[in-house]
Structures are given as C-alpha cells and as structure tokens.
C-alpha atoms as one frame of an Amber mdcrd trajectory, in Angstrom:
protein
   0.057   0.064  -0.532   1.311   3.352  -0.883   2.509   5.410   1.914   0.590
   8.918   2.079   2.425  12.206   1.978   3.366  13.912   4.682   0.243  16.646
   5.565   1.614  19.883   5.571  -0.066  21.931   8.454  -2.040  24.509   7.361
  -1.974  26.094  10.994   1.162  28.777  11.535   0.773  27.595  15.023   1.052
  24.009  14.495   3.960  24.650  11.898   5.836  26.703  14.446   5.474  23.275
  17.080   6.409  21.243  14.768   9.756  23.179  13.822  10.360  23.689  17.823
  10.519  19.876  17.485  12.461  19.383  15.355  15.089  21.206  16.135  14.941
  20.310  19.897  16.119  16.485  18.390  18.654  18.085  16.371  20.211  19.718
  18.843  19.873  16.639  20.747  21.660  14.848  18.137  24.289  17.050  17.916
  24.762  17.580  21.958  25.450  13.520  21.760  27.785  14.045  18.924  29.899
  16.988  21.319  29.613  14.442  24.195  30.879  11.769  21.561  33.578  14.144
  20.543  34.398  15.035  24.408  34.523  11.656  25.165  37.615  10.401  22.690
  39.634  13.663  23.481  39.683  12.377  26.802  40.751   9.117  26.918  42.977
  10.399  24.303  44.745  12.522  26.310  44.309   9.899  29.029  46.039   7.416
  26.597  49.013  10.226  25.795  49.980  10.609  28.955  52.936   8.344  29.251
  53.416   8.459  25.401  56.450  10.232  23.881  55.523  12.096  20.791  59.560
  12.183  20.101  63.012  10.539  21.518  66.626  10.675  20.406  68.233   7.666
  20.665  72.073   6.706  19.345  71.703   6.277  15.775  68.227   8.380  15.246
  65.637  10.672  16.189  61.797  10.607  15.627  58.545  12.346  16.151  55.236
  11.014  16.227  51.661  11.777  15.168  48.606   9.256  15.494  49.373   8.336
  12.028  52.636   8.141  11.436  56.789   8.097  12.842  59.034  11.075  10.958
  62.705   9.410  11.200  66.033  11.225  10.651  69.329   9.336  10.717  72.109
  10.897  10.428  75.484  10.276   8.232  78.450  10.705   8.401  78.518  11.863
   4.445  75.774  11.545   1.780  74.798   9.264   0.136  72.816   8.594  -3.213
  69.356   7.030  -3.223  70.414   3.901  -4.965  73.426   3.592  -2.085  70.741
   3.042   0.145  69.645  -0.528   0.921  65.838   0.388   2.820  63.539  -2.739
   3.448  60.783  -2.074   5.335  58.140  -4.941   6.167  55.023  -4.971   7.848
  56.671  -5.472  11.586  60.358  -5.173  10.902  62.783  -2.610   8.965  66.442
  -2.727   8.013  68.337   0.299   6.404  72.162   0.149   5.632  74.239   2.108
   3.232  76.017  -0.430   0.386  78.967   2.214  -0.057  79.695   2.817   3.565
  80.214  -0.218   5.443  81.220   1.993   8.548  77.531   3.520   8.645  76.358
  -0.211  10.623  73.210  -1.337   9.817  70.020  -0.167  11.713  67.733  -3.324
  11.911  64.778  -3.748  14.564  61.196  -4.893  15.005  58.338  -2.077  15.425
  56.286  -2.964  17.991  53.068  -2.236  15.833  52.349  -2.659  12.149  53.218
  -0.839   9.063  51.599  -0.175   5.979  54.676  -0.937   3.983  53.961   0.311
   0.767  52.714   3.753   1.973  56.384   4.422   3.380  58.946   6.682   1.899
  62.468   7.971   2.333  64.226  11.017   1.434  68.226  11.837   1.247  68.298
  15.658   3.322  70.881  17.932   4.494  71.021  20.491   7.550  73.502  22.685
   8.380  75.516  20.608   5.664  74.876  17.560   7.880  73.346  14.781   5.932
  70.521  12.285   7.414  67.752  10.131   5.931  64.794  11.147   6.228  61.829
   8.085   6.862  58.214   8.552   6.377  56.780   5.450   8.663  53.302   5.058
   7.995  51.546   2.871  10.637  48.594   0.474   9.707  45.279   1.296  11.661
  41.776   1.212  10.488  39.734   4.030   9.427  38.748   6.518  11.812  40.994
   4.975  14.535  44.449   6.155  15.968  47.795   4.384  17.457  50.689   5.983
  19.588  53.345   3.721  20.309  56.017   3.736  22.720  59.185   3.278  20.861
  59.951   3.071  17.412  61.417  -0.086  17.342  61.343  -2.297  20.061  63.912
  -2.495  23.024  65.183   1.152  22.013  67.216   3.017  24.048  67.050   6.722
  24.800  70.036   8.681  24.253  71.767  11.584  22.585  71.846  11.051  18.578
  74.812  10.611  17.155  76.510  13.879  15.718  79.695  13.639  12.959  80.574
  17.217  13.217  80.057  19.820  16.095  81.650  23.521  17.484  81.862  25.576
  20.319  83.262  29.032  21.490  85.934  27.264  22.278  86.970  24.216  19.776
  85.657  22.626  16.601  85.201  18.514  16.170  84.850  15.864  13.684  84.103
  12.300  13.853  84.809   9.336  11.535  84.088   5.410  13.199  88.040   5.765
  14.375  88.950   9.037  15.195  87.638  12.315  15.971  89.869  15.210  15.287
  89.323  18.539  17.443  90.679  22.102  16.369  91.341  24.694  19.188  92.117
  28.007  18.061  94.838  29.608  19.644  96.725  32.963  20.422  99.515  33.687
  17.315 102.394  33.719  19.904 101.903  30.347  21.618 104.625  27.281  20.293
 104.516  23.882  21.139 106.942  24.240  24.024 104.534  26.593  25.906 101.656
  24.044  25.253 100.423  21.586  27.670  98.515  19.051  26.630  97.595  16.445
  28.951  95.428  12.984  28.359  94.234  10.986  30.867  95.729   7.645  31.121
  92.229   6.587  31.527  91.324   8.389  28.153  88.293   9.783  29.762  89.502
  13.466  30.200  91.679  16.537  28.794  93.284  19.498  29.709  95.004  21.817
  27.445  96.572  25.177  28.582  99.558  27.780  27.487 102.355  29.011  29.827
 103.202  32.461  28.027  99.196  33.104  28.105  97.993  33.031  31.844  94.803
  35.227  30.210  93.201  31.613  27.992  91.445  30.339  30.351  92.419  26.398
  29.921  90.446  24.026  28.668  89.805  21.280  30.022  86.945  18.206  30.807
  85.562  14.614  29.919  85.211  13.143  27.037  81.903  11.367  25.989  83.554
   8.252  25.387  86.969   6.687  25.719  90.400   7.386  23.178  93.440   6.035
  23.207  95.864   8.416  24.799  98.900   6.395  23.822  97.859   6.302  19.590
  96.967  10.665  20.112  99.100  12.688  17.860  98.923  16.739  17.797 100.194
  19.463  16.140 100.195  23.165  16.902 100.714  24.080  12.841  96.577  23.780
  11.633  95.727  23.953  15.295  94.387  20.038  14.867  94.079  17.824  17.862
  93.822  14.459  16.525  92.753  12.069  18.847  91.981   8.296  17.944  89.080
   6.892  19.796  88.738   3.618  20.894  84.803   4.111  20.773  83.069   6.610
  18.601  82.452   9.500  20.733  79.350  11.415  20.599
C-alpha cells in the first residue's frame, strides 16, 4: 500500500510547534555528538599522558603523530638514493648504506604494524650534515588512531650521534675510528709553551699555555673513551688528532 504523503499543516501555530520539535531533536543529536567527541578527546589525552611524542636514540631520532613516524638518521657523508639499502616490512625494518660499511646497519622490529607500501624516504642535509628522512606509516583502521611507546622494540633513549660540531672554544669532527679536535690559539703560542694532558684512562683532556695566563684552560671529560698512547697533536694547523677507542658523541 503506498505511503501517504506527509501532511503540511495549514495552521501557522502547528507549523511552529513542529519546527521547534525538529530543532530540539537536532539539538539533542548534536549534543550527543559533541559529548562523544569530548569523551574521545578525554580518552586520547589519558592515553597520551605517558607516551612520548618524540625521542632521541643513539643512531636516530623520531617524532610521531597518531598515524605516522618521522625518522631522521644522521650520516657521516651523503649518499645517493641508489646506495641506500632500505627494507620496510609490516613488522620490521632494516637500513644500511651499500657504499659505506662504517655506517652499520640499523635493524629492528616495530611494536605494531606499518603500511609498508606507504612508507617513503629522502636524503636531506641540515647545516651541511646529511641525514636520511623516513616516513613510517602506521597500519590502523579507518578513523582510528594509535600511538607507540617506541619506534623499534628495545630502543634506548640517548643523544643522537653527530659527526661534527662547534662550540665557542673548539670544533670537532669524527668518523668511525678517529675524532679530530681543532682549538684556535693565540699567535704567540708555541709547542714548547703548550701543555696538553690526556688522562691515562682516556676520558679527560686538559689544554693550557704557559705564556698566556689570560687563556682559560680547556679541560673536561669526553663523552666516550680515547686511546691516549695513540693520540697525536700538532700546532701548525691547530689540530689535535685523537684516535678514539669507541665512537664519541
């Protein structure tokens, strides 16, 4: 039996009443929707309370959103795209450089699943320091979000490795075997008047000049260990060469 067409009230008062009922129902629906959004946001904030949004690890650093990870991996020197060995699977990844054995492969297992086909990479440089940028896309259901405690299972928080740097007192650069430290000194300084002491344990350095008491001694503790007996220094180009027992950061 065909349904009857909706009757349009002729009485203006009845029409106004129906309009008020319609808007009241719409208001209630909107109120419920707003409350659902508030509840979802409250749950999200509660879940995020103990979750890191960014982290530095020794070989890489990352930031995350509810859907992606942006990962930066510093390199000693830039490489071509074709020299990068990158494998991203649903539950794990591996990064290496075919032309640089000193890079050392980064491998690990994700704590969740990723959309391997949507992941991408680019080679970038910041302040002449090259790095690999990875975008890791989390695999989530439509409309859902997911935050992870870590990028790779078992990772430890640590300052991310750098291959060169500069302070007001000195500059440095390193590779897998040595670290080169350059200390600007006054013109009247000679090697005879220079004192450079490396602690036998390989963890401290002291530099001073007998004819320049106004020069504040440079001293401090290394982040890692060096080999004092294998270390050499020269005054001509103001370069102190310190072979490292381990990679210094």
